[in-house]
DRENKE-565000 format. One line per 8 residues: number of its first residue (from 1); for each residue x, y, z of C-alpha. Coordinates in steps of 0.05 Angstrom, whole numbers. Layout:
BEGIN
NUM> X:Y:Z | ...
end
This chain:
BEGIN
1> 1883:1997:1598 | 1853:2046:1646 | 1840:2120:1651 | 1853:2151:1720 | 1799:2204:1711 | 1750:2148:1697 | 1772:2111:1759 | 1763:2174:1801
9> 1691:2181:1774 | 1679:2107:1788 | 1699:2116:1861 | 1655:2177:1869 | 1595:2144:1835 | 1601:2080:1875 | 1589:2120:1940 | 1532:2163:1914
17> 1473:2121:1937 | 1500:2114:2008 | 1511:2188:2024 | 1443:2198:2054 | 1438:2128:2086 | 1504:2124:2123 | 1522:2182:2167 | 1594:2203:2171
25> 1614:2160:2112 | 1686:2174:2093 | 1686:2179:2017 | 1758:2174:1993 | 1780:2237:1956 | 1840:2223:1913 | 1875:2273:1869 | 1895:2250:1799
33> 1968:2249:1823 | 1952:2208:1886 | 1913:2157:1846 | 1967:2153:1792 | 2021:2141:1845 | 1978:2089:1882 | 1962:2049:1819 | 2030:2054:1786
41> 2070:2025:1844 | 2114:1969:1814 | 2083:1916:1859 | 2011:1936:1841 | 1962:1898:1797 | 1899:1930:1768 | 1837:1897:1741 | 1784:1935:1702
49> 1714:1909:1689 | 1680:1938:1628 | 1612:1930:1596 | 1600:1957:1526 | 1664:1997:1528 | 1647:2030:1595 | 1687:2019:1659 | 1638:1990:1710
57> 1688:1965:1762 | 1760:1963:1783 | 1804:1930:1834 | 1877:1937:1854 | 1921:1889:1891 | 1992:1896:1918 | 2046:1856:1951 | 2042:1864:2026
65> 2105:1836:2057 | 2141:1773:2034 | 2082:1726:2037 | 2018:1768:2032 | 1978:1798:1976 | 1931:1855:1993 | 1867:1880:1959 | 1877:1955:1967
73> 1814:1978:1932 | 1753:1952:1895 | 1696:1993:1867 | 1635:1975:1825 | 1585:2024:1795 | 1518:2020:1830 | 1480:2001:1767 | 1529:1943:1756
81> 1525:1915:1827 | 1492:1848:1840 | 1512:1825:1770 | 1577:1788:1786 | 1625:1846:1770 | 1653:1849:1841 | 1658:1774:1846 | 1697:1771:1780
89> 1745:1825:1804 | 1755:1789:1870 | 1766:1724:1834 | 1821:1757:1791 | 1855:1782:1854 | 1852:1714:1887 | 1879:1680:1824 | 1938:1727:1820
97> 1955:1716:1893 | 1954:1640:1884 | 1995:1645:1819 | 2048:1682:1858 | 2045:1632:1916 | 2026:1681:1970 | 2006:1645:2033 | 1959:1701:2056
105> 1908:1744:2020 | 1884:1806:2057 | 1832:1862:2047 | 1807:1920:2089
end
């Protein structure tokens, strides 16, 4: 289960430390409706990482043509980075792609 408002906060929080470091960083600004539509596409898969009942990471994958599976987004809270959360989310994405016999996994 996931809460879209919580995902929107997660995205915002994951960029916070980089605002002053990286000039012209393009922080994605999704509305509730845009995020709902993006995540609820029938070909989408969503993974949530939680620690002590709090969402600390999320990833979403989607079919991308007849033979490709695409990682369309992945975010991890700053305080949960470097603790294997992102690796676990990426592993779930890769596993799903292999289960569905996609010959190509892609990410931006």
